[in-house]
C-alpha positions in Angstrom: -11.8 -17.3 -39.1 -9.2 -16.8 -42.1 -11.1 -16.0 -45.3 -10.9 -18.6 -47.9 -10.7 -17.5 -51.4 -10.2 -19.4 -54.9 -7.6 -21.8 -54.7 -5.9 -23.9 -57.3 -3.4 -25.6 -55.1 -3.0 -29.4 -55.4 -2.9 -30.6 -51.8 -1.1 -33.8 -52.9 1.9 -31.9 -54.2 5.1 -32.4 -52.1 5.9 -29.2 -50.2 9.4 -27.6 -50.3 10.7 -26.4 -47.1 10.0 -22.9 -45.9 12.7 -20.4 -47.3 14.1 -22.8 -50.0 14.0 -19.7 -52.2 15.9 -16.6 -52.0 15.0 -13.6 -54.2 18.5 -12.3 -54.2 20.3 -15.8 -54.9 22.6 -16.0 -57.8 20.4 -18.8 -59.4 17.3 -16.7 -59.0 19.1 -13.9 -60.8 20.5 -16.0 -63.5 17.5 -18.1 -64.4 14.4 -17.2 -62.5 11.9 -19.1 -64.6 13.6 -22.5 -63.6 12.9 -21.5 -59.9 9.4 -20.4 -60.9 8.8 -23.8 -62.4 9.8 -25.6 -59.0 7.5 -23.3 -57.3 4.6 -24.1 -59.4 5.4 -27.8 -59.2 6.1 -28.3 -55.7 4.9 -25.2 -53.7 2.6 -22.8 -55.4 2.3 -21.0 -52.0 5.6 -20.6 -50.3 7.8 -18.5 -48.3 11.0 -16.7 -49.5 13.9 -14.9 -48.3 14.6 -12.2 -47.6 12.5 -12.1 -44.5 10.1 -14.8 -44.9 8.1 -13.2 -47.5 5.0 -15.2 -48.5 4.7 -15.8 -52.2 1.8 -16.6 -54.4 2.8 -18.4 -57.6 0.0 -20.1 -59.5 -2.2 -18.3 -62.0 -5.6 -18.4 -60.3 -4.5 -17.6 -56.8 -2.3 -14.7 -58.2 -5.2 -13.4 -60.2 -7.5 -13.6 -57.2 -4.9 -11.9 -54.9 -4.7 -9.1 -57.3 -8.4 -8.7 -57.6 -9.2 -9.0 -54.0 -7.8 -5.7 -52.5 -10.0 -6.2 -49.5 -7.7 -8.8 -48.4 -4.4 -8.2 -50.2 -3.8 -4.5 -49.7 -1.3 -2.2 -51.9 -1.0 0.4 -49.3 2.6 1.3 -48.1 3.9 -1.8 -49.9 7.1 0.1 -50.8 8.3 -0.8 -47.3 8.5 -4.4 -48.7 11.0 -3.7 -51.6 13.2 -1.0 -50.1 16.2 -2.3 -48.1 15.9 -1.7 -44.4 18.9 0.7 -44.4 17.5 3.2 -46.6 16.0 6.1 -44.6 12.7 7.9 -45.4 14.5 10.7 -47.2 15.8 8.3 -49.8 12.4 6.8 -50.6 11.2 7.7 -53.8 7.6 7.8 -52.7 5.9 7.2 -49.6 2.5 6.4 -51.3 1.3 6.7 -54.7 -2.4 7.9 -54.6 -3.1 5.4 -57.4 -1.1 2.5 -57.6 -0.3 2.0 -54.0 -3.7 2.7 -52.6 -6.9 0.7 -52.6 -10.2 1.8 -53.8 -13.1 3.5 -51.8 20.8 1.2 -81.7 25.4 1.8 -88.9 29.1 1.1 -88.6 29.7 0.6 -84.8 27.8 -1.0 -82.1 25.0 1.1 -80.4 23.3 -0.3 -77.4 19.7 -0.9 -78.3 18.6 -0.1 -74.7 20.1 3.3 -74.6 19.7 4.3 -78.1 16.2 3.0 -79.1 14.2 1.7 -76.3 14.7 4.3 -73.7 14.7 7.5 -75.8 11.6 6.1 -78.0 9.7 5.4 -74.8 10.9 8.4 -72.9 10.0 10.8 -75.6 6.6 9.5 -75.7 6.2 9.7 -71.9 7.5 13.4 -72.1 4.9 14.1 -74.6 2.2 12.4 -72.7 3.2 14.3 -69.6 3.6 17.6 -71.4 7.3 18.2 -70.8 9.8 19.5 -73.4 12.8 19.6 -71.1 15.8 17.9 -72.8 17.2 17.0 -69.4 13.9 15.2 -68.5 14.9 11.6 -69.9 18.5 11.4 -68.9 17.8 12.6 -65.5 14.6 10.2 -65.4 16.9 7.3 -66.5 19.5 7.8 -63.8 16.7 8.0 -61.2 14.8 4.9 -62.2 18.0 3.0 -62.5 19.0 3.7 -59.0 15.3 2.7 -57.8 15.4 -0.6 -59.6 18.9 -1.8 -58.1 19.2 -1.0 -54.4 22.0 -2.8 -52.8 20.7 -5.0 -49.8 23.9 -3.9 -47.8 24.6 -0.5 -46.8 26.3 1.7 -49.5 27.1 5.4 -48.7 27.8 5.9 -52.5 24.4 4.7 -53.4 22.8 6.4 -50.6 24.2 9.8 -51.7 23.4 9.1 -55.4 19.8 8.1 -54.6 19.3 11.1 -52.4 20.7 13.5 -54.9 18.7 12.1 -57.8 15.6 11.8 -55.8 15.8 15.5 -55.0 16.6 16.4 -58.5 13.4 14.6 -59.7 11.3 16.2 -57.0 12.4 19.6 -57.6 11.9 18.9 -61.5 8.2 17.7 -60.9 7.6 20.7 -58.5 8.8 23.3 -61.0 6.9 21.6 -63.6 3.4 21.6 -61.8 3.8 25.1 -60.8 4.4 26.1 -64.4 1.5 24.2 -65.5 -0.6 26.0 -63.0 0.4 29.3 -64.5 0.3 28.4 -68.0 -2.2 25.6 -68.5 -1.9 23.6 -71.6 -3.6 20.6 -73.2 -1.8 18.0 -71.3 -2.6 15.3 -68.8 -1.1 17.5 -65.9 -3.3 20.3 -66.7 -6.5 18.1 -66.8 -5.2 16.7 -63.3 -4.9 20.3 -62.1 -8.4 21.0 -63.2 -9.7 17.7 -61.6 -11.7 17.5 -58.3 -11.6 14.6 -56.0 -14.4 14.6 -53.5 -14.8 18.3 -54.4 -11.3 19.2 -53.9 -8.4 19.9 -56.1 -5.3 17.8 -55.9 -2.3 19.4 -54.0 1.1 19.9 -55.6 2.4 17.1 -53.4 -0.4 14.6 -54.6 0.3 15.9 -58.3 3.9 15.1 -57.9 3.2 11.6 -56.7 1.1 11.1 -59.7 3.8 12.4 -62.0 6.4 10.2 -60.2 4.1 7.1 -60.8 3.6 8.0 -64.5 7.3 8.5 -65.2 8.4 5.7 -63.2 5.7 3.1 -64.8 5.4 4.6 -68.0 9.2 4.8 -69.0 11.2 1.9 -67.8 8.6 -1.0 -68.1 7.6 -0.5 -71.7 11.5 -0.1 -72.5 12.2 -3.3 -70.7 9.3 -5.1 -72.5 10.4 -3.9 -76.0 13.9 -5.1 -75.3 12.6 -8.6 -74.4 10.5 -8.5 -77.6 13.6 -7.9 -79.7 15.5 -10.6 -77.8 12.5 -13.1 -78.8 12.7 -12.0 -82.6 16.6 -12.4 -82.5 16.0 -16.1 -81.2 13.3 -16.9 -83.7 14.5 -15.9 -87.4 11.4 -17.8 -88.8 9.0 -15.7 -86.7 10.6 -12.5 -88.0 10.1 -13.7 -91.5 6.3 -14.7 -90.6 5.6 -11.2 -89.1 7.2 -9.5 -92.2 4.6 -11.5 -94.3 1.9 -11.0 -92.0 2.3 -7.8 -89.8 -1.2 -8.1 -88.6 0.2 -10.7 -86.2 2.5 -8.3 -84.5 -0.2 -7.6 -81.7 -0.4 -11.3 -81.1 3.4 -11.4 -80.9 3.4 -8.6 -78.4 1.0 -10.3 -76.1 2.8 -13.4 -76.1 6.1 -11.6 -75.4 4.4 -9.9 -72.5 3.3 -13.4 -71.3 6.5 -15.1 -71.8 8.8 -12.8 -70.2 7.2 -10.1 -67.9 9.2 -7.0 -67.3 7.9 -7.0 -63.8 7.9 -10.2 -61.9 6.5 -9.3 -58.6 3.8 -7.2 -57.2 3.7 -6.8 -53.4 0.7 -6.8 -51.0 -0.1 -6.8 -47.3 -2.8 -9.1 -45.9 -5.6 -7.3 -44.2 -6.4 -10.2 -42.3 -5.6 -13.9 -42.3 -6.4 -15.6 -45.6 -6.4 -19.4 -46.4 -5.3 -20.5 -50.0 -5.7 -24.4 -50.1 -4.0 -25.8 -47.1 -1.9 -22.8 -46.3 -3.1 -20.0 -44.1 -1.1 -16.7 -44.6 -1.6 -14.5 -41.5 -2.9 -10.9 -41.2 -0.3 -8.3 -41.9 2.0 -10.5 -43.6 3.9 -9.0 -46.6 3.1 -11.0 -49.7 5.0 -11.3 -53.3 2.5 -11.9 -56.1 4.3 -13.6 -58.6 2.9 -12.6 -62.0 6.0 -14.1 -63.9 5.3 -17.5 -62.6 1.7 -17.3 -63.1 2.2 -16.4 -66.8 4.0 -19.8 -67.1 1.4 -21.7 -65.1 0.7 -25.0 -67.1 -2.7 -25.2 -65.5 -3.8 -22.0 -67.4 -1.4 -21.8 -70.3 -0.6 -25.1 -72.3 3.1 -25.7 -73.0 3.9 -22.4 -71.1 7.6 -22.5 -71.8 6.9 -22.6 -75.6 6.7 -19.1 -77.4 3.4 -19.4 -79.3 1.9 -16.4 -80.9 -1.2 -18.1 -81.9 -2.0 -19.1 -78.3 -5.7 -18.5 -77.9 -5.3 -17.3 -74.4 -2.2 -15.3 -74.4 -3.9 -12.0 -73.7 -4.8 -13.7 -70.3 -1.3 -12.8 -69.2 -1.1 -10.7 -66.0 1.8 -8.7 -67.1 -0.3 -5.6 -66.6 -1.6 -6.7 -63.2 -5.3 -7.5 -62.8 -8.4 -6.0 -61.2 -8.6 -2.4 -59.9 -4.7 -2.2 -60.2 -4.5 -3.1 -63.7 -2.0 -1.0 -65.4 -3.5 2.4 -66.6 -1.0 2.4 -69.5 -1.4 -0.6 -70.8 -2.9 0.4 -73.9 0.0 3.0 -74.4 2.6 0.2 -73.7 0.9 -2.1 -76.2 0.8 0.7 -78.8 4.4 1.7 -78.1 5.6 -2.0 -78.9 3.5 -2.5 -81.7 4.6 0.7 -83.5 8.2 0.2 -82.8 8.1 -3.5 -84.1 6.2 -2.5 -87.0 8.8 0.1 -88.0 11.9 -2.2 -87.3 10.2 -5.2 -89.4 9.3 -2.8 -92.1 12.9 -2.0 -92.7 14.9 -5.1 -91.6 14.6 -9.0 -92.0 17.2 -10.1 -89.9 17.9 -9.5 -86.2 20.7 -10.8 -84.3 21.9 -10.3 -80.6 23.9 -12.3 -78.1 22.3 -15.4 -76.3 19.9 -14.3 -73.4 22.6 -16.0 -70.9 25.4 -13.9 -72.2 23.5 -10.5 -71.8 23.9 -8.3 -68.6 20.7 -9.0 -66.8 19.6 -6.8 -64.0 17.2 -8.7 -61.5 15.6 -7.0 -58.7 12.3 -7.1 -57.0 11.0 -4.4 -59.2 12.1 -5.5 -62.5 13.8 -8.2 -64.7 15.6 -6.2 -67.3 18.9 -6.0 -69.4 21.2 -3.0 -68.9 22.8 -3.3 -72.5 21.5 -4.9 -75.7 23.9 -4.9 -78.7 21.6 -5.9 -81.7 22.3 -6.2 -85.5 19.5 -5.4 -87.9 20.0 -6.4 -91.4 18.0 -6.1 -94.7 20.0 -8.0 -97.5 23.2 -6.4 -97.8 22.3 -3.5 -95.6 22.8 -3.7 -91.8 22.1 -1.5 -88.7 23.9 -2.5 -85.6 22.4 -1.3 -82.6 
């Protein structure tokens, strides 16, 4: 019998036809939250293109799916998001031991993305890992940019670039791990080298996978989140003034920004066996998209979810960092990075301006909802900094 888990699906809601939604459609890429609102209103559990992917959208079932790893497995879910034409050599990872496993910015415009968010976060990640290689950040950025936006149709140019960059990254991590084994320092890799799992030390391959995960998750997602936060401030000059007067509210702003526009929209799972959510049964072995962005705008849990309210009592209930055993290990670091950056910006500038969100170059993929460029103007009285 299919397992039944917590369900918040209203059986009286009209059901949209199967495959009414396409994750790669122009409308989804241009305005995903409008689509998510329709999903929540009419079909909290639905199927999507490409490939008939099952999608869970409402807050309570999303949280339950993230928590219930005995039914919704993370293992090998990279096969869901990579285009079918990409061969194994191009895959950036076969399996991460942690995340994809289940328990036992003066006078000219400078782009904020490339000149603040990414270097700021990148240097922090470099220090966290223990790397002082000057090529680490630019090489990491090139690699992650390719990973986030794979074309669905075959591209020889993309394939060659991904292979070359993946091999560069793998070689970097391999050499770095070997150097840390010889000259052990007080950093996370040294601690991992010294660690024992079931009485055994981690292999170089396992350490490489962990490094890939830390670099991938710790670099781009916080940078995206910081850019979203700056856009929110540019859209709300009154809020900028409020946070300058009361900087103790910046953590509240950070949480609402994470809820309102999650950097990661989907997490992916496979069902270990059939499971019933309300009146819908998802079969065993089915690929499932867990829509955390929709869940963070679910009116059944967040009142006026499309309004940006930093004093929302339950804004920290958002699922931007996942939930359960796969809750993001770097959540505290990401929050600290955002809070420190915003405190610094708001201590120097009282006006922030950038183009309207619909005029920015958005990159929407199954892995991230991000912008590739963010021209921002920071001002303080007569003094300005364009970034």
